[in-house]
C-alpha positions as CSV (number, residue, x, y, z in Angstrom):
1,X,-0.4,-17.8,-12.4
2,X,-0.2,-20.7,-10.0
3,X,2.8,-19.1,-8.3
4,X,1.0,-15.8,-7.9
5,X,-2.1,-17.6,-6.4
6,X,0.1,-19.4,-3.9
7,X,1.9,-16.2,-2.9
8,X,-1.1,-13.9,-2.7
9,X,-3.7,-16.3,-1.3
10,X,-2.5,-19.6,0.1
11,X,0.7,-18.3,1.8
12,X,-1.0,-15.4,3.6
13,X,-3.9,-17.6,4.8
14,X,-1.5,-20.2,6.1
15,X,0.8,-17.6,7.7
16,X,-2.1,-15.8,9.5
17,X,-3.4,-19.2,10.9
18,X,0.2,-19.9,12.1
19,X,0.3,-16.5,13.8
20,X,-2.9,-17.1,15.7
21,X,-1.8,-20.6,16.8
22,X,1.5,-19.1,18.1
23,X,-0.4,-16.4,20.0
24,X,-2.8,-18.8,21.7
25,X,0.1,-21.0,22.8
26,X,2.3,-18.1,24.0
27,X,-0.6,-16.5,25.9
28,X,-1.3,-19.8,27.7
29,X,2.5,-20.1,28.4
30,X,2.6,-16.6,29.9
31,X,-0.4,-17.3,32.1
32,X,1.2,-20.4,33.5
33,X,4.4,-18.4,34.2
34,X,2.4,-15.5,35.7
35,X,0.8,-17.9,38.1
36,X,4.3,-18.9,39.2
37,X,5.1,-15.3,40.0
38,X,6.4,-13.8,36.7
39,X,5.9,-10.0,36.6
40,X,4.4,-8.9,33.3
41,X,6.7,-5.8,33.4
42,X,9.7,-8.1,33.5
43,X,8.2,-10.3,30.8
44,X,7.5,-7.4,28.4
45,X,10.9,-5.7,28.7
46,X,12.9,-8.9,28.4
47,X,10.9,-10.3,25.5
48,X,11.1,-6.9,23.6
49,X,14.9,-6.8,24.2
50,X,15.4,-10.4,22.9
51,X,13.2,-9.7,19.9
52,X,15.2,-6.5,19.1
53,X,18.6,-8.3,19.3
54,X,17.3,-11.1,17.1
55,X,16.0,-8.7,14.4
56,X,19.1,-6.5,14.4
57,X,21.3,-8.7,12.2
58,X,18.3,-9.9,10.1
59,X,17.4,-6.3,9.2
60,X,20.8,-5.8,7.6
61,X,21.3,-9.3,6.1
62,X,18.0,-9.3,4.3
63,X,17.8,-5.6,3.5
64,X,15.9,-5.1,0.3
65,X,17.7,-3.1,-2.5
66,X,16.2,-0.1,-4.1
67,X,14.3,1.2,-1.0
68,X,13.3,4.8,-0.8
69,X,15.2,7.3,1.4
70,X,14.5,6.9,5.1
71,X,13.0,10.2,6.3
72,X,12.6,11.6,9.8
73,X,8.8,11.7,9.4
74,X,8.8,7.9,8.9
75,X,10.7,7.5,12.2
76,X,8.0,9.5,14.0
77,X,5.4,7.0,12.7
78,X,7.5,4.1,13.8
79,X,7.9,5.6,17.2
80,X,4.1,5.9,17.4
81,X,4.0,2.2,16.5
82,X,6.3,1.6,19.5
83,X,4.0,3.6,21.8
84,X,0.9,1.8,20.5
85,X,2.5,-1.6,20.6
86,X,3.9,-1.2,24.1
87,X,0.6,0.2,25.5
88,X,-1.3,-2.8,23.9
89,X,1.2,-5.2,25.4
90,X,0.7,-3.6,28.9
91,X,-3.1,-3.8,28.6
92,X,-3.1,-7.3,27.1
93,X,-0.8,-9.1,29.6
94,X,-2.3,-7.3,32.5
95,X,-5.7,-8.3,31.2
96,X,-4.6,-12.0,31.0
97,X,-3.1,-11.7,34.5
98,X,-6.6,-10.6,35.8
99,X,-8.5,-13.2,33.7
100,X,-7.3,-15.9,31.3
101,X,-6.1,-16.7,27.8
102,X,-9.6,-17.8,26.9
103,X,-11.0,-14.4,27.6
104,X,-8.1,-12.8,25.7
105,X,-9.1,-15.0,22.6
106,X,-12.7,-14.1,23.1
107,X,-12.1,-10.3,23.3
108,X,-9.9,-10.6,20.2
109,X,-13.2,-10.8,18.3
110,X,-13.4,-7.0,18.7
111,X,-10.4,-6.5,16.4
112,X,-12.1,-7.1,13.0
113,X,-14.9,-4.6,13.9
114,X,-12.5,-2.0,15.3
115,X,-10.1,-2.4,12.3
116,X,-12.9,-2.2,9.7
117,X,-14.2,1.0,11.3
118,X,-10.7,2.6,11.3
119,X,-10.0,1.4,7.8
120,X,-13.2,3.0,6.5
121,X,-12.4,6.3,8.4
122,X,-8.9,6.4,6.9
123,X,-10.2,5.4,3.5
124,X,-8.3,2.2,3.3
125,X,-11.5,0.3,2.6
126,X,-14.3,1.4,0.3
127,X,-17.7,1.5,2.0
128,X,-20.2,1.0,-0.9
129,X,-23.1,-0.6,0.9
130,X,-24.8,-1.6,-2.3
131,X,-21.6,-3.4,-3.5
132,X,-21.6,-7.2,-3.0
133,X,-17.9,-7.0,-2.0
134,X,-18.6,-4.6,0.9
135,X,-21.6,-6.6,2.0
136,X,-19.5,-9.7,2.0
137,X,-16.9,-8.1,4.2
138,X,-19.4,-6.8,6.7
139,X,-21.4,-10.0,6.8
140,X,-18.3,-12.2,7.0
141,X,-16.9,-10.1,9.9
142,X,-20.1,-10.3,11.8
143,X,-20.5,-14.1,11.1
144,X,-16.9,-14.8,12.3
145,X,-17.4,-12.8,15.5
146,X,-20.7,-14.6,16.1
147,X,-19.1,-18.0,15.6
148,X,-16.4,-17.2,18.0
149,X,-18.9,-16.1,20.6
150,X,-20.8,-19.4,20.2
151,X,-17.6,-21.2,21.0
152,X,-17.2,-19.2,24.2
153,X,-20.8,-19.1,25.5
154,X,-22.3,-22.3,24.2
155,X,-20.9,-25.7,25.1
156,X,-23.7,-28.1,24.2
157,X,-23.4,-31.9,24.4
158,X,-20.0,-33.5,24.7
159,X,-18.7,-35.0,21.5
160,X,-15.3,-36.2,22.8
161,X,-14.9,-36.8,26.5
162,X,-12.0,-35.3,28.4
163,X,-8.9,-37.6,28.5
164,X,-8.3,-36.6,32.1
165,X,-11.2,-34.9,33.9
166,X,-9.0,-33.9,36.8
167,X,-6.4,-32.3,34.5
168,X,-9.0,-30.3,32.5
169,X,-10.8,-29.0,35.6
170,X,-7.6,-28.1,37.4
171,X,-6.4,-26.2,34.4
172,X,-9.6,-24.2,34.1
173,X,-9.9,-23.5,37.8
174,X,-6.2,-22.4,38.0
175,X,-7.0,-19.8,35.3
176,X,-10.1,-18.6,37.1
177,X,-10.5,-15.3,39.0
178,X,-13.0,-13.3,40.9
179,X,-15.9,-11.6,39.0
180,X,-14.3,-8.1,39.6
181,X,-10.9,-9.2,38.3
182,X,-12.6,-10.8,35.3
183,X,-14.4,-7.5,34.4
184,X,-11.2,-5.5,34.8
185,X,-9.4,-8.0,32.6
186,X,-12.1,-7.7,30.0
187,X,-11.8,-3.9,29.9
188,X,-8.0,-4.1,29.6
189,X,-8.2,-6.6,26.8
190,X,-10.8,-4.5,25.0
191,X,-8.3,-1.6,25.2
192,X,-5.5,-3.8,23.9
193,X,-7.4,-4.8,20.8
194,X,-8.5,-1.2,20.2
195,X,-4.8,-0.2,20.3
196,X,-3.9,-3.1,18.0
197,X,-6.5,-2.0,15.4
198,X,-4.9,1.5,15.4
199,X,-1.5,-0.2,15.1
200,X,-2.7,-2.1,12.0
201,X,-3.7,1.2,10.4
202,X,-0.5,3.0,11.2
203,X,1.7,0.1,10.2
204,X,-0.1,-0.3,6.8
205,X,0.6,3.4,6.1
206,X,4.3,2.9,7.1
207,X,4.7,0.0,4.8
208,X,3.3,2.0,1.9
209,X,6.1,4.6,2.5
210,X,8.9,2.2,3.3
211,X,8.2,-1.4,2.1
212,X,10.8,-3.4,4.1
213,X,9.1,-5.6,6.7
214,X,12.3,-6.6,8.6
215,X,13.7,-3.1,8.8
216,X,10.4,-1.5,9.9
217,X,9.7,-4.3,12.5
218,X,13.3,-4.0,13.9
219,X,13.0,-0.2,14.3
220,X,9.5,-0.7,15.9
221,X,10.8,-3.3,18.4
222,X,13.8,-1.0,19.2
223,X,11.5,1.9,19.9
224,X,9.2,-0.3,22.0
225,X,12.2,-1.5,24.0
226,X,13.4,2.1,24.6
227,X,9.9,3.1,25.7
228,X,9.3,0.1,27.9
229,X,12.7,0.1,29.7
230,X,12.1,3.1,32.0
231,X,8.4,2.3,32.5
232,X,9.0,-1.3,33.4
233,X,12.0,-0.7,35.6
234,X,10.2,2.0,37.6
235,X,6.9,0.0,37.8
236,X,8.7,-3.2,38.9
237,X,11.0,-1.9,41.7
238,X,11.7,-5.3,43.2
239,X,15.0,-6.1,41.7
240,X,14.8,-9.8,42.8
241,X,12.0,-10.2,40.2
242,X,14.4,-9.3,37.4
243,X,16.7,-12.3,38.2
244,X,15.6,-15.2,36.0
245,X,15.8,-18.8,37.0
246,X,15.6,-21.9,34.8
247,X,11.9,-22.4,35.1
248,X,8.7,-21.8,33.1
249,X,9.2,-18.0,33.4
250,X,12.4,-18.2,31.5
251,X,10.9,-20.5,28.9
252,X,8.0,-18.1,28.4
253,X,10.3,-15.1,27.9
254,X,12.7,-16.9,25.6
255,X,9.9,-18.4,23.4
256,X,8.1,-15.0,23.2
257,X,11.3,-13.1,22.5
258,X,12.7,-15.5,19.9
259,X,9.6,-16.8,18.2
260,X,6.5,-14.9,19.3
261,X,7.2,-11.2,18.9
262,X,9.6,-11.4,15.9
263,X,7.6,-14.0,14.0
264,X,4.1,-12.7,14.6
265,X,5.0,-9.0,14.0
266,X,6.9,-9.7,10.8
267,X,4.2,-11.9,9.4
268,X,1.4,-9.5,10.3
269,X,3.4,-6.6,8.8
270,X,3.9,-8.6,5.6
271,X,0.2,-9.4,5.6
272,X,-0.7,-5.8,6.1
273,X,1.5,-4.8,3.2
274,X,0.1,-7.5,1.0
275,X,-3.5,-7.7,1.9
276,X,-4.4,-4.8,4.1
277,X,-5.6,-4.4,7.7
278,X,-9.1,-5.9,7.4
279,X,-7.7,-9.2,6.0
280,X,-5.2,-9.5,8.9
281,X,-7.7,-8.6,11.6
282,X,-10.4,-11.1,10.4
283,X,-8.2,-14.0,11.6
284,X,-8.5,-12.9,15.2
285,X,-11.8,-14.9,15.8
286,X,-10.0,-18.0,14.7
287,X,-8.0,-18.0,18.0
288,X,-11.1,-19.2,19.8
289,X,-11.3,-22.3,17.7
290,X,-7.6,-22.8,18.0
291,X,-7.8,-22.5,21.8
292,X,-10.5,-25.1,21.9
293,X,-8.5,-27.5,19.6
294,X,-5.3,-27.0,21.6
295,X,-7.3,-27.8,24.8
296,X,-8.5,-31.1,23.3
297,X,-5.1,-32.1,21.9
298,X,-2.7,-31.0,24.6
299,X,-4.8,-30.6,27.7
300,X,-7.2,-33.5,27.4
301,X,-10.3,-31.1,27.4
302,X,-13.6,-32.3,26.2
303,X,-14.8,-31.4,22.7
304,X,-18.3,-30.0,22.8
305,X,-20.9,-29.4,20.1
306,X,-20.7,-25.7,20.5
307,X,-17.0,-25.7,19.6
308,X,-17.8,-27.6,16.3
309,X,-20.7,-25.3,15.4
310,X,-18.7,-22.2,16.2
311,X,-15.7,-23.4,14.1
312,X,-18.0,-24.0,11.1
313,X,-19.6,-20.6,11.4
314,X,-16.2,-19.0,11.7
315,X,-15.1,-20.8,8.6
316,X,-18.2,-19.4,6.7
317,X,-17.3,-15.9,7.8
318,X,-13.7,-16.4,6.8
319,X,-14.8,-17.6,3.3
320,X,-17.0,-14.5,2.9
321,X,-14.2,-12.0,3.7
322,X,-11.5,-13.9,1.8
323,X,-13.9,-14.1,-1.2
324,X,-14.6,-10.4,-1.0
325,X,-10.9,-9.6,-0.9
326,X,-10.2,-11.9,-3.8
327,X,-12.9,-10.2,-5.9
328,X,-11.7,-6.8,-4.9
329,X,-8.1,-7.7,-6.0
330,X,-9.4,-9.2,-9.2
331,X,-11.4,-6.0,-10.0
332,X,-8.3,-3.9,-9.3
333,X,-6.1,-6.1,-11.5
334,X,-8.7,-5.9,-14.3
335,X,-8.7,-2.1,-14.0
336,X,-4.9,-2.0,-14.0
337,X,-5.0,-4.2,-17.1
338,X,-7.4,-1.9,-19.0
339,X,-5.6,1.3,-18.0
340,X,-2.2,-0.2,-18.6
341,X,-3.1,-1.3,-22.1
342,X,-3.7,2.3,-23.2
343,X,-1.8,2.8,-26.4
344,X,-1.2,6.5,-25.9
345,X,2.2,5.8,-24.2
346,X,1.2,7.7,-21.0
347,X,1.5,6.4,-17.5
348,X,-1.8,4.7,-16.5
349,X,-3.9,6.9,-14.2
350,X,-4.4,4.3,-11.5
351,X,-0.6,3.6,-11.5
352,X,0.0,7.4,-11.0
353,X,-2.4,7.5,-8.1
354,X,-0.6,4.6,-6.4
355,X,2.8,6.1,-7.0
356,X,1.5,9.3,-5.3
357,X,0.2,7.3,-2.4
358,X,-3.4,8.1,-3.1
């Protein structure tokens, strides 16, 4: 029982938090490299290629036995994942180029709402408004988003002063941009998170058909690399930009290709398979609190009251959604236990539905 709790609850929670920490750090690293002249077309293609090469041996070494037959219809879905993922990357990194990682973290708060709507449309989530579980999911999502917005738009009194005022100010001003660019960046980032929400839904369906995270993610990265290669090579016609030098651009590409794309995608795919799209998406608002904490620890930024209040509100929203998912799983396990204890020797009805993909 303790092992099951650790695997189904503690490990997914810790993994999703680690993913958001990784994303915030890599977005900040990309922005710093972009300010030094790194083209985001070069960044995307190289990082996809590195991730694909890394996952190639892992997909065969850790291949799970007893997998179903790989069908052509599954490859079509994975190719769609590649199109969605590459399009989201284009919108996201171009949006960060126009704005900043802070705005990217703020716009990520749209992901839970988008994902919940799509999950209801595709019947991955039950929408029983009178159910306490559904109410907790809705309220928890709204509360988490509200907490993240408080972190962004309300500073309040300073709790911990900046370690180096000049460093903090120079960092924020270097990430600044004109009002027009900021709006364009916001629109592109909104498009990114809409595409990511659709990606969550499609990936969840793929994992139900072929439950092998490493194999699916490798094929997805391979498709994304094949799709991105002609687009990026045509869009970035200056061949001198493709020559990498030992600077922050190279560091950004290597870290994203080796740790960012493989790690975050595999962990999210595993989370989608284990917990579903709504659970994975609800961790997006946490990136705001993580960005604020990283600013205090690594950049010497000031810690304001708004960040603390927002983090507490985000935690309350998290608890509501996680509680709802736990109650839902407990209810399903209870139903499985009742149906599975039938003495007629027949296959339980719920098990038959799951086997048929219903």
